[in-house]
C-alpha positions as CSV (number, residue, x, y, z in Angstrom):
1,X,-10.4,-0.4,-19.4
2,X,-9.1,-3.6,-17.8
3,X,-5.7,-4.3,-16.1
4,X,-4.1,-7.2,-14.3
5,X,-0.9,-7.8,-12.4
6,X,0.8,-10.8,-10.9
7,X,3.1,-9.8,-7.9
8,X,4.0,-13.4,-7.3
9,X,3.5,-16.8,-8.9
10,X,-0.2,-17.9,-8.7
11,X,-1.4,-14.6,-7.2
12,X,-3.2,-12.2,-9.5
13,X,-4.7,-8.7,-9.1
14,X,-7.3,-7.4,-11.5
15,X,-9.0,-4.1,-11.9
16,X,-11.3,-2.4,-14.4
17,X,-13.0,0.9,-15.0
18,X,-15.9,1.6,-17.4
19,X,-17.9,4.7,-18.2
20,X,-21.1,5.3,-20.1
21,X,-22.5,8.6,-21.5
22,X,-25.7,9.3,-23.4
23,X,-26.8,12.6,-25.0
24,X,-30.5,12.9,-25.2
25,X,-32.1,14.2,-28.4
26,X,-34.8,16.7,-27.6
27,X,-34.3,16.4,-23.8
28,X,-37.5,16.4,-21.8
29,X,-37.2,15.9,-18.0
30,X,-40.9,15.1,-17.3
31,X,-40.8,12.1,-19.7
32,X,-37.3,11.0,-18.5
33,X,-35.6,11.6,-21.8
34,X,-32.5,13.3,-20.4
35,X,-28.7,13.0,-20.7
36,X,-27.2,10.1,-18.8
37,X,-23.8,9.3,-17.3
38,X,-22.5,6.4,-15.4
39,X,-19.2,4.9,-14.2
40,X,-18.0,1.7,-12.5
41,X,-14.6,0.9,-10.9
42,X,-13.7,-2.6,-9.5
43,X,-10.7,-4.3,-7.9
44,X,-10.1,-7.9,-7.3
45,X,-7.6,-10.6,-6.4
46,X,-7.3,-14.3,-6.9
47,X,-5.4,-17.5,-7.7
48,X,-4.2,-18.7,-11.1
49,X,-2.4,-21.8,-12.3
50,X,-0.7,-22.2,-15.7
51,X,0.7,-25.3,-17.2
52,X,2.4,-26.0,-20.6
53,X,5.1,-24.2,-22.6
54,X,4.2,-23.0,-26.2
55,X,0.4,-23.4,-25.4
56,X,-0.4,-22.7,-21.8
57,X,-3.5,-23.9,-20.1
58,X,-4.6,-21.4,-17.4
59,X,-7.1,-21.9,-14.6
60,X,-8.1,-19.1,-12.3
61,X,-10.6,-17.8,-9.8
62,X,-11.0,-14.2,-8.7
63,X,-13.1,-12.3,-6.3
64,X,-13.6,-8.6,-5.9
65,X,-15.8,-5.6,-5.5
66,X,-16.3,-2.1,-6.6
67,X,-18.8,0.7,-7.1
68,X,-20.0,3.6,-9.1
69,X,-22.9,6.0,-9.8
70,X,-25.3,7.0,-12.4
71,X,-27.0,10.3,-13.2
72,X,-30.0,10.3,-15.5
73,X,-33.7,10.8,-14.9
74,X,-32.9,9.6,-11.4
75,X,-29.5,9.5,-9.7
76,X,-28.2,6.4,-7.8
77,X,-25.0,5.0,-6.4
78,X,-24.3,1.3,-6.6
79,X,-22.0,-1.4,-5.2
80,X,-21.1,-4.7,-6.9
81,X,-19.3,-7.8,-5.5
82,X,-18.3,-10.8,-7.6
83,X,-16.6,-14.1,-7.8
84,X,-15.3,-15.3,-11.1
85,X,-13.8,-18.7,-12.0
86,X,-12.3,-19.3,-15.5
87,X,-10.1,-21.3,-17.8
88,X,-8.3,-20.6,-21.0
89,X,-5.6,-21.3,-23.5
90,X,-2.7,-18.9,-24.3
91,X,-0.1,-18.9,-27.1
92,X,2.1,-16.2,-28.5
93,X,-0.4,-15.6,-31.2
94,X,-3.8,-16.5,-29.9
95,X,-5.8,-16.6,-26.6
96,X,-9.2,-17.8,-25.6
97,X,-10.7,-17.8,-22.2
98,X,-14.1,-18.8,-20.7
99,X,-15.3,-17.2,-17.4
100,X,-18.4,-17.4,-15.3
101,X,-19.0,-14.4,-13.1
102,X,-21.5,-14.4,-10.3
103,X,-22.2,-10.7,-9.4
104,X,-24.3,-9.2,-6.6
105,X,-25.5,-5.6,-7.2
106,X,-27.0,-3.2,-4.6
107,X,-28.2,0.3,-5.4
108,X,-28.4,3.1,-2.8
109,X,-28.8,6.8,-2.4
110,X,-31.7,7.0,-4.8
111,X,-32.4,10.6,-5.8
112,X,-35.7,10.8,-7.7
113,X,-34.9,14.3,-9.1
114,X,-38.5,15.4,-8.3
115,X,-40.3,12.6,-10.1
116,X,-43.5,11.5,-8.4
117,X,-44.5,7.9,-7.4
118,X,-46.5,7.3,-10.6
119,X,-43.3,8.0,-12.7
120,X,-41.2,5.7,-10.4
121,X,-43.7,2.9,-10.7
122,X,-44.0,3.2,-14.5
123,X,-40.2,2.9,-14.8
124,X,-40.0,0.0,-12.3
125,X,-38.0,2.1,-9.8
126,X,-40.7,1.2,-7.4
127,X,-42.4,-2.2,-7.6
128,X,-45.0,-3.3,-5.2
129,X,-44.1,-1.5,-2.0
130,X,-40.4,-1.7,-2.6
131,X,-37.9,0.7,-4.2
132,X,-35.1,-0.4,-6.4
133,X,-32.5,0.7,-3.9
134,X,-31.4,-1.1,-0.7
135,X,-32.1,-4.5,-2.3
136,X,-29.6,-7.0,-3.6
137,X,-29.8,-8.3,-7.2
138,X,-27.9,-11.4,-8.3
139,X,-26.6,-12.0,-11.9
140,X,-24.9,-14.9,-13.5
141,X,-22.6,-13.7,-16.3
142,X,-20.8,-16.3,-18.5
143,X,-18.4,-14.8,-21.0
144,X,-15.9,-15.7,-23.7
145,X,-12.8,-13.6,-24.5
146,X,-10.7,-14.0,-27.7
147,X,-7.4,-12.3,-28.4
148,X,-5.3,-12.5,-31.5
149,X,-2.0,-10.8,-32.4
150,X,1.7,-11.1,-31.6
151,X,3.0,-11.8,-28.1
152,X,2.6,-8.6,-26.2
153,X,-0.1,-6.8,-28.3
154,X,-3.4,-8.4,-29.4
155,X,-6.8,-7.4,-30.7
156,X,-9.5,-8.5,-28.2
157,X,-13.2,-9.2,-28.5
158,X,-15.5,-10.3,-25.6
159,X,-19.0,-11.6,-25.5
160,X,-20.9,-11.5,-22.2
161,X,-24.4,-12.9,-21.3
162,X,-26.1,-11.4,-18.3
163,X,-28.7,-13.6,-16.7
164,X,-30.7,-12.5,-13.6
165,X,-30.7,-15.1,-10.8
166,X,-33.0,-13.0,-8.5
167,X,-36.1,-10.9,-9.5
168,X,-34.9,-7.9,-11.5
169,X,-37.7,-5.4,-12.2
170,X,-35.9,-3.0,-14.5
171,X,-34.9,-3.2,-18.1
172,X,-31.3,-4.3,-18.8
173,X,-29.1,-5.5,-21.7
174,X,-28.7,-9.3,-21.4
175,X,-25.9,-9.5,-23.9
176,X,-22.8,-7.4,-24.4
177,X,-20.1,-7.4,-27.1
178,X,-17.0,-5.3,-26.7
179,X,-13.8,-4.8,-28.7
180,X,-10.4,-3.6,-27.6
181,X,-6.6,-3.9,-27.5
182,X,-4.7,-6.1,-25.1
183,X,-1.2,-5.0,-24.1
184,X,1.1,-7.1,-21.9
185,X,4.0,-5.1,-20.4
186,X,5.7,-8.2,-19.0
187,X,5.7,-9.9,-22.4
188,X,7.1,-6.8,-24.0
189,X,10.0,-6.5,-21.6
190,X,10.8,-10.2,-22.0
191,X,10.8,-9.8,-25.8
192,X,13.2,-6.8,-25.5
193,X,15.5,-8.7,-23.2
194,X,15.5,-11.7,-25.5
195,X,16.4,-9.5,-28.5
196,X,19.2,-7.7,-26.6
197,X,20.6,-11.1,-25.6
198,X,20.4,-12.3,-29.2
199,X,22.3,-9.3,-30.6
200,X,25.0,-9.5,-27.9
């Protein structure tokens, strides 16, 4: 879930919340095949500039931070900070935006759930003489977002590439595609106001 709000011209506030859940088939704790749950919440603010009428060019830059936790074969909390410049085109019917997010992730409060050092090394939770927690990991995440629909409600798809800038020892998904629905309350209120004015 993603949300944004502009309290004044050129100032934007963004927030998002995501959750993940996995149900293991034939759960087996010693092998690490167990149920998994994770969530992340973030809040940010930034500057945007829009120009044009029917087709608006929008430039923006946001920074923010947030955190969450995961419970699986091991449990961890994590913190993420980011900076995200972007540019896009918006019309009543169609939107496309390009963003480039630089994110710094740090894990902490690692609970091994009783797994020994061999297990931790096999799963890259310990590498060399370092544990995965209390170390910063940097990712570069370019993305493209496309929306289509009518004014205040549009279908959305987003494609994200996640590239590690620093050494990342664990397995991760380097691409992400998601689909959703974009709803703009301000545009809806403006449409209602315009219709009322037209009928009066």
